[in-house]
GUBA-614372 format. One record per atom (N, C-alpha, C, O): x, y, z. Coordinates in steps of 0.02 Angstrom, whole numbers, plus 50000, padded with zeros to 5 digits. Layout:
% residues N
XYZ;...
END
This chain:
% residues 326
500434994050000;500005000050000;500455006250000;500935006650038;500275010949957;500665017249953;500355022549997;499755023549998;500785025950034;500555031550077;500805038050047;501405039050038;500335042450033;500525048950002;500535054350056;500035055350090;501085057850062;501155063250112;501155069950076;501545071150031;500715074450098;500675081050066;501255085250090;501365085750151;501635088350046;502205092450067;501975099050097;501415101450083;502405102050139;502295108850166;502575113850117;503165113350098;502175118550096;502365123250043;502475130050074;502045132550110;503045133050060;503185139750083;503055144650026;503345144049972;502615149350038;502435154249987;502665161050011;502485163150066;503045164449971;503265171149988;502745176049964;502605176349904;502465180050011;501965184949992;502305190849958;502835193049978;501985193149905;502265198849868;502195205149909;501675206349940;502715209249910;502695215549948;502315220649909;502415221549849;501855224249944;501445229349911;501765236049923;501985237449978;501775240249873;502065247049882;501575251349919;500975250849910;501835255849963;501425260150003;501125265649960;501475268249916;500475267649972;500185273049933;500515279649949;500765280650005;500525284049902;500835290649911;500355295349943;499775295849921;500565298949996;500135303650031;500065310149993;500415311149943;499615314650017;499545321149984;500075325850010;500525323850046;500015332249990;500545337050005;500605338450079;501115340950102;500075336950119;500105338350191;500395332550229;500425332650290;500615327350194;500845321250226;501605320950227;501925322350177;501875319150284;502595318150289;502785312450243;502425307450239;503345313050208;503555308050159;503595301150189;503875300250244;503315296250154;503335289350177;503825285250137;503775279050135;504305288550105;504755285050061;505175279950097;505415275050068;505285281050164;505705276350200;505305271350241;505575267950285;504645270750226;504245265750261;504505258950243;504535257250184;504695254850293;504975248250276;504435243650249;503865243750272;504615239550201;504165234450175;504355227850207;504835224650186;503985225850259;504195219750295;504105213650252;503635213150212;504555208850262;504465202450229;504025198050273;504095198150334;503575194250243;503145189750280;503205182750251;503365181950192;503065177850291;503075170950269;502395167950280;502155167950337;502075165450228;501435162150234;501545154650232;501825152050184;501325151250285;501445144050291;500805140250278;500305141350313;500805135850228;500225131650213;500345124950246;500785121150225;499945123350298;500065117350337;499545112050318;498945113350325;499775106050296;499315100650279;499125096850341;499545095650384;498485095050347;498255091150404;498245083750385;498265081950326;498215079550436;498215072250424;497575069050450;497575063050464;497035073050458;496415070350483;496095065850431;496145067050371;495765060550454;495435055750409;494685057050410;494425059250461;494315055550354;494605053150291;494905058850251;494675064550257;495415057450209;495775062750173;495415065050110;495715065650057;494755066350117;494385068550058;494535075850043;494585077749984;494615079950096;494785087050087;495335088850137;495295086950195;495835092350114;496385094350158;496345101950169;496575105750127;496065104050227;496015111250240;496705114350249;497165111050272;496775120550229;497405124050233;497355129650285;496905133750283;497825129750332;497865134950383;498445139550366;498995137150355;498325146150364;498865150850348;499025155050409;498585157150446;499665156350419;499905160550473;500405165550445;500885163650411;500285172050459;500745177250436;501225179050492;501015180850546;501875178550479;502385179750529;502755186150512;503025186850457;502755190950559;503125197250549;503865195950556;504095193450607;504245197650503;504965196550505;505355203050496;505955203050482;505005208750504;505335215150497;505635217450564;505715213450610;505815223850569;506105226550631;505605226050689;505015225050677;505835226650751;505385226450809;504845231950803;504985237350778;504255230450827;503695235150824;503595238450893;503695235350945;503405244850890;503295248650951;502625252350946;502395253950891;502345253751004;501735257851008;501895264551039;502275264851088;501615269751011;501675276451040;500975279151051;500555278851006;500835281651110;500205284851126;500365291751154;500665292351207;500155296951118;500305303651141;500155308751086;499815307251037;500425314651095;500295320051048;500805320050992;501405319251003;500555321050931;500965321950871;500835328950844;500255331050837;501375332450829;501305339450806;501725340350743;502285337950738;501435343950694;501815345750634;501745353250622;501205355750605;502295356750632;502315363950620;502435365350546;502655360850510;502285371450522;502405373050452;503125371850431;503595373550468;503215368850373;503885367550344;504325363350390;504935364350393;504015358750426;504395354350471;504095347350470;503525346350452;504505342550491;504255335650498;503775335250557;503825339050605;503305330650552;502895329050610;503345325650662;503805321950644;503215326950726;503615323950779;503165320650830;502595322750840;503425315350861;503095312350918;503355316050980;503945315850995;502905319351015;503115323751069;503435319751126;503195314451145;503985322451151;504325319651210;504595325351250;504905329951223;504485325151316;504715330551359;504195336051364;503615334851348;504395341951385;503925347451395;503565349251331;503865349551278;502905350451336;502505352551280;502215359451294;501905360551346;502315364051247;502035370751252;501295370251234;501125369551176;500855370551285;500155368951274;499725374551244;499195372951218;499915380951246;499505385851210;499395383751138;499835380851107;498805385251111;498625383151044;498935387850993;498875393951000;499255385150939;499405378050929;499985375650973;500415379650990;499995369350991;500525366851035;501185366250999;501215366250938;501725365851037;502395364851010;502765360151057;502675360451118;503185355851028;503545351151070;504165348651033;504215349550972;504625345551069;505185342251040;505065334751037;504615332251071;505455331250998;505375324050994;505705321250931;506035324950894;505595314850918;505865311750858;505375312650800;504765312650811;505635313350738;505185313750680;504785307350671;505005301950690;504185308150641;503775302350625;503675302350549;503455307350520;503835296750517;503775295950445;503175291650427;502975287350466;502895292850368;502325288850345;501675290850377;501185287150371;501645296650410;501025298850441;500595302550391;500825307250359;499975300450383;499505303550337;498965307050379;498545303750409;498985313650380;498485317350419;497785316150394;497295317050431;497715314050331;497055312450305;496745306450339;496135305550336;497145302450373;496895296750411;496755298550483;496585294150524;496815304950500;496705307150569;496175312650568;496345318550577;495535310950559;495015316050554;494915320150617;494615325450615;495165317750674;495095321450737;495655326550748;495675329950798;496125326950700;496675331750707;496415338850702;495895340250672;496795343450732;496635350650730;497195354450695;497775352350697;497015359950664;497505364050628;497375371350643;496815373750641;497915374950658;497875382150669;498535385350650;499065382950670;498515390750610;499115394350589;499625389650556;500225390550564;499385384850520;499825380350483;500095374450523;500435370150495;499955374150589;500185368650631;499605363750640;499045365750656;499755357350631;499255352050640;499465347550697;500055345950704;498985345450738;499155341250795;498565336650812;497995338050793;498725331350848;498215326650870;498525322050922;499135321050924;498105319150964;498315313851010;498155307250976;497585305950958;498655303050968;498585297150926;498895290950959;499295291451005;498685285250934;499035278850948;499325276550882;498965275650833;499985275650881;500325273550820;500715267150834;500975266150888;500735262850784;501155256850786;501645257250728;501455258650671;502285256150743;502785256650690;503465254350714;503525250950765;503965256250676;504655254350691;505055260550710;504865266250694;505605259450745;506035264950766;506765262950754;506985257650776;507135267350717;507825265650699;508345270050734;508925269950716;508125273750785;508585278050820;508585285150794;508855289650827;508295286350736;508255293050708;507545295250697;507395301250701;507095290550681;506395292250667;505955286250680;506175280550679;505315287650692;504805282550700;504425282050635;504205287150608;504335276050609;503995275150545;503345271350556;503335265750582;502795274450536;502125271550546;502005265950496;502155266650437;501735260350521;501565254750475;500825252950479;500595248550442;500445256050524;499735254750531;499355261250529;499635266450545;498715261150510;498315267250512;498275269950584;498215265950631;498315276450593;498285279350661;497605277950694;497105277150660;497605277850760;496995277150799;496975282850850;497495285650868;496375284550874;496345289650927;496755287450987;496725281651008;497135292051015;497535290451074;497125290551137;496815295651153;497125285151172;496765284751236;497275282851290;497545277351289;497385287451336;497865286151389;497555281651441;497025283151469;497895276051454;497675271651508;497925274351574;498495276551581;497495274051623;497695276351690;498195271351718;498045265451726;498795273851734;499295269551763;499175268251837;498705270851867;499595264151864;499535262751936;499685269151975;500165272651960;499275270652025;499405276752064;500065276052102;500265270652122;500385281752112;501005281752152;500845279652223;500365282052254;501255275252249;501165273052318;501655276952362;502265276152357;501385281052405;501795284852452;501925280352512;501495279452555;502515277552513;502675272452562;502635275052634;502755280952647;502465270552680;502545271752751;503055266652774;502875261052793;503695268452774;504225263652788;504325262352862;504895261752885;503775261952900;503795260552971;503245255452986;502725255552953;503335251053034;502795246453054;502215250353084;502325255553117;501605247953074;501015251253103;501025250453179;501115244853203;500955255853216;500945255253290;500385250753314;499905249453278;500445248253374;499955243653402;499255246653402;498765243053388;499195252953416;498535256253416;498345259353350;497845262853346;498745258253298;498615261253233;498915268153228;499215270653276;498835271253169;499095277953159;498585282953185;498075284253154;498735285753243;498265290253276;498615296653297;499225296953304;498215301853308;498465308153336;498615307053410;498175304753447;499215308653431;499405307653501;499365314153542;499305313853603;499395319853508;499355326353544;499025331353498;499345333953451;498395332853510;498015337453467;498345344353465;498325347653413;498625346453521;498905353253524;499505354253478;499635359953457;499865348853462;500445349553417;500335346053349;500805345553309;499735343653337;499585340753272;499315346153226;498745345953204;499735351153212;499525357053175;499975358153115;500515355253110;499745362453070;500155364153012;500795367653032;501315366553001;500755371853083;501365375353106;501885370353133;502475371053120;501645365353170;502105360253196;502405356153139;502985354153142;502005354953089;502255351153030;502825354952996;503325351952976;502765361452991;503305365452961;503915365453007;504475365752982;503805365153071;504365364853118;504755358353109;505365358253113;504385352853097;504715346453083;505145347053020;505715344653019;504885350252969;505245350952906;505885355052916;506415353252890;505825360552953;506415364752964;506955361053002;507545361552986;506755357253053;507235353353091;507575348153047;508185347453046;507165344353010;507425338752970;507915341252917;508455338252908;507745346552882;508175348952828;508835351752854;509305352452816;508865353352917;509485356052945;509965350552966;510535352052984;509745344252964;510175338752986;510585336052927;510345335552871;511205334352940;511655332052888;511445325152861;511625323352805;511045321352900;510835314752879;510105314552855;509795309252852;509835320452838;509145320952814;509065317352748;509485318052703;508525313352742;508415309352681;507725310352651;507505306052613;507385315752666;506745317252634;506155316752681;506185313152731;505625320252664;505005319952703;504415320352656;504445323652604;503865316952674;503255317052634;502655314952677;502745312552733;502055315952650;501445313852684;501155307852647;501085308052586;500985302652684;500675296752655;499975296052683;499875294952743;499475296852639;498775296852661;498545289852676;498745285052643;498115289252727;497875282852750;497255280452713;497045274752720;496945284852673;496365283052634;496425286252565;496745291452559;496115283352513;496165286152446;495805292852441;495375294352482;495975296852390;495635303352382;494905302352362;494705296952341;494505307752369;493815307352348;493765307852272;494275307952237;493155308052246;493045308052173;493375313952139;493555313552081;493465319452175;493775325352146;494535324852146;494875329152116;494805319752178;495525318952182;495845322652239;496455322652247;495435326052280;495695330052335;495715325952399;495325321152408;496155327852444;496205324752509;496235330052563;496525335352553;495945328552620;495915333352675;496605334352705;497055330152698;496675339952739;497305341452775;497225339952849;497545343052891;496795335152864;496695333052933;497265328452953;497375323352921;497645330153006;498225326053026;498045318753039;498475314353034;497415317353056;497215310453069;497175306353005;497135300153008;497185309552947;497095306152883;497755304252849;497735300852797;498325306252877;498955304652844;499515303552896;499465305652954;500035300252873;500625299252914;501175303952887;501315303952828;501465307752931;502035312052912;502665307752916;502855305552970;502985306752858;503585302452855;504195306952850;504225311652809;504705305552892;505335309152890;505895303952888;505925299552931;506335304552838;506875299752831;507545302552850;507695308452838;507965298252879;508655299952896;509085293852881;508835288252880;509725294852872;510185289252861;510505286852926;510865281852925;510395290252980;510675288253045;510315291653102;509875295753092;510515289853164;510245292753225;509475292553227;509155297353248;509185286953205;508465286553198;508105287553265;507635291453269;508335283953316;508005284553382;508045291653409;507565294153437;508615294853399;508705301753423;508235306453387;507895310553419;508205305853321;507755310253282;507025308953300;506625313553305;506855302553309;506155300953324;505935304053390;505395306953395;506345303353440;506155306153506;506085313653503;505635316553535;506525316953466;506485324253462;505865326453423;505515331053444;505725323053367;505155325153326;504485323853360;503995327253346;504465318853404;503845317553441;503675323253488;503085324253505;504175327053509;504035332853551;503805338853511;503515343553538;503915338553445;503715344153401;503035342953371;502625347553366;502895336653350;502295335253310;501905329553342;502175324353359;501235330653350;500815325753384;500365321753338;499945317953362;500455322453272;500065318353226;500415311753212;500965310653236;500105307353172;500435301053154;501115302453122;501165306153073;501645299353149;502325301053129;502725294653118;502725290053159;503075294453061;503535288953046;504225291853034;504325295852988;504705290053076;505395292053067;505765285853044;505835281053081;506015286052982;506245279852949;506975280152929;507255285452914;507285274252930;507975273452905;507965273352829;507575269652798;508395277252798;508455277352725;509175276152705;509635277052746;509275274052643;509955272252621;510385278152603;510995277952612;510085283552577;510475289252553;510155295752576;509535296252581;510555300752588;510295307252606;509995310452543;510125308352487;509595315552554;509285319052497;509805322352454;509735322552393;510335325052484;510865328252445;511235323052403;511445324552347;511325317052429;511645311752390;511215309752331;511465308552276;510555309552341;510105307952286;510125313352232;510075311852173;510185319652253;510225325052204;510855324252161;510825325452101;511415322352192;512035321252154;511955315452106;512165315952048;511655310052129;511535304252085;511055305952028;511115303351973;510575310352042;510105312451991;510465316051934;510315314951875;510925320451952;511325323951900;511745318951860;511805319651799;512025314051894;512435309051859;511995304751813;512205303051757;511395303051835;510935299151793;510735303051731;510715300251676;510585309351739;510395313551681;510965313851630;510845313151570;511575314751654;512145315151609;512265308351574;512435308251515;512165302851610;512275296251581;511775294851525;511955292451472;511135296351537;510625294851488;510665299451427;510415297751373;510965305251435;511045309951379;511675308551339;511825312351292;512045303351356;512695302151324;512645297651264;512145294151254;513175297651222;513205293151165;513235285851188;513005281451153;513535284751246;513575277951273;512875275151286;512755269151276;512415279351307;511735277051318;511425274651253;511085269551251;511535278251199;511265276151134;511575269551112;511245265451081;512225268551128;512545262251111;512225256351148;512255250651126;511905257851205;511575252651244;510815252651234;510445249751274;510585256051181;509875255651163;509415260351200;508815259051205;509675265951226;509265270951260;509265277251218;509795280051202;508665279551199;508615285151152;508205290851183;507655289751209;508495296851181;508175302751209;508295308651162;508865310251147;507755311951139;507865318151102;507945323851151;507505324951193;508485327451147;508595332851195;508875330051259;509445327651260;508495330351313;508725328051378;508245323151408;507635323651399;508515318251445;508105313251478;507665316551532;507885321351565;507065313951540;506615316451592;506725312251654;506455306751660;507115314851701;507275311051761;507035314951822;507015321051822;506855311251874;506605314451933;506765310551996;506935304651993;506715314052052;506845311052117;506185310052153;505845314852171;505995303752162;505365301952195;505545298452261;505515292352265;505715302352311;505985299452373;505455295352410;505635291552455;504815296152393;504295292552429;504135285852396;503655282552415;504545283752348;504445277252315;505095273352318;505625275952335;505045267052300;505625262852291;505575259752221;505085256252208;506065261052177;506675264952184;506535272552189;506005274852168;507015276252217;506905283352227;507025287752166;506805293552164;507375285152115;507515289152055;507125286151997;507085280051989;506835290551955;506415288451899;506685291551835;506815297551833;506775287451783;507025289851719;506525287951664;506365282051656;506285292951627;505805291851573;506155293951508;506295299851498;506285289051463;506625290451400;506145289151342;505595286451353;506355290951282;505905290051225;505855282751205;505295280151195;506425279351198;506415272351175;506965268351208;507505270951221;506815262051221;507305257151244;507305251451194;506825247651190;507835250851155;507845246051101;508295240051114;508385235851070;508565239651174;508995233951191;508845231651262;508805235851307;508755225151273;508625222851342;509205223951389;509115223751450;509805225151363;510375226251406;510385233251437;510795234651480;509925237551415;509905244451440;509795244551516;510115248451551;509355240351540;509185240351612;509795238151654;509955241351704;510115232751632;510705230351669;511265235551667;511645236251715;511325239051611;511845244151603;511745249851654;512225252151684;511125252051662;510975257351711;511115254651782;511385258251823;510915248451795;511035245551861;511785244951876;511995245651933;512185243651825;512905243151834;513195249751860;513665249851899;512905255251836;513155261851856;512895264051924;513255267451961;512285262251942;511975265052002;511775259752054;511575261552109;511825253352036;511605248252082;510875246552072;510475250952057;510715240352081;510025238152071;509575241052125;509755241252184;508995243452104;508515246152153;508545253652162;508185256252205;508965257152125;509005264452132;508605268052078;508325273352091;508585265252017;508285268851959;507735264651928;507825258651914;507165267751917;506635264851875;506715267651805;506715273751796;506795263351755;506905265451686;506275263951646;506085258151639;505965269151618;505335268451580;505425271551511;505875275551500;504975269651465;505035271851395;504365274051367;503845271151384;504375279351324;503775281551291;503545276651238;502945275851227;504015273251204;503845268051156;503785261451193;504215259651233;503245257751179;503125251351211;503175245851159;502835246251108;503585240751169;503625235151121;502945231651115;502615230551166;502745230051055;502115226551043;502225220850994;502725220550959;501755216250992;501775210750946;501505212650878;501255218150869;501555208050828;501345209650760;500585210650753;500365213550704;500195208350802;499475209050796;499205214850838;498595215550846;499645218950866;499425224450910;499035229650871;498815234650900;
END
């Protein structure tokens, strides 16, 4: 008896040329034409009267990224994906990387004034270190609400809970006295308020001392500082051990900004137009936050950790890697 096996056939899909945009469209001449592989897979289900064919398209082009934010095109200039400070008066202005292949005709929600066109968009495309190239039709940009910042209380909860211990000194004036004392100490490591309940629907929170814990950090002499501050402030108080003083964090912040703005950072897949957006968030862990335009190499995170130690810097990117079906 002869057994016939159907071969697997590889078909190369023909690349289609991109349509040419109108005069208001940034040139799409450098839009990459990705190669795709269509796989025709034969099944072996019986009876072999009909052999259904399943096709799968595999993206084999450069890595794909998603951008959600404002895109602006000023007169006689390329459209840019905004990064960093944006001048919000109408029409807006911003810095960023150029975006190629953008057709404003596909963005009916865009606005135009004095020759400048802008819109908040979601784009999927490729990034080569010099420009972002769109490969999908734009969509309205919808910002997802991120996780709220957690203002840590780096102290164990007292046996009786966080309560006001002395109403007479649980005042705004006493709180400022705590701040003045703390900032005068050489081992001061930051102070903040951590609320015990979420804000109301308006996003506001009361200034009632019973609703928050006043956190004060130092790198040493914790017991001494705690005893002194308890005589100044009668509201819920956390005096906590921290790894670095606030002045040390400021120095590291300057070093981080210089590192991310360097050519070495680009060699490790970190891309920033202008200057990196870095900040000191002493009420979180890690305490330093870096927001860059793109991270194109997985070694970028380890490279930053090599310079500053693991757990000091959070590295985030405006471009988010996505799959071929995003």
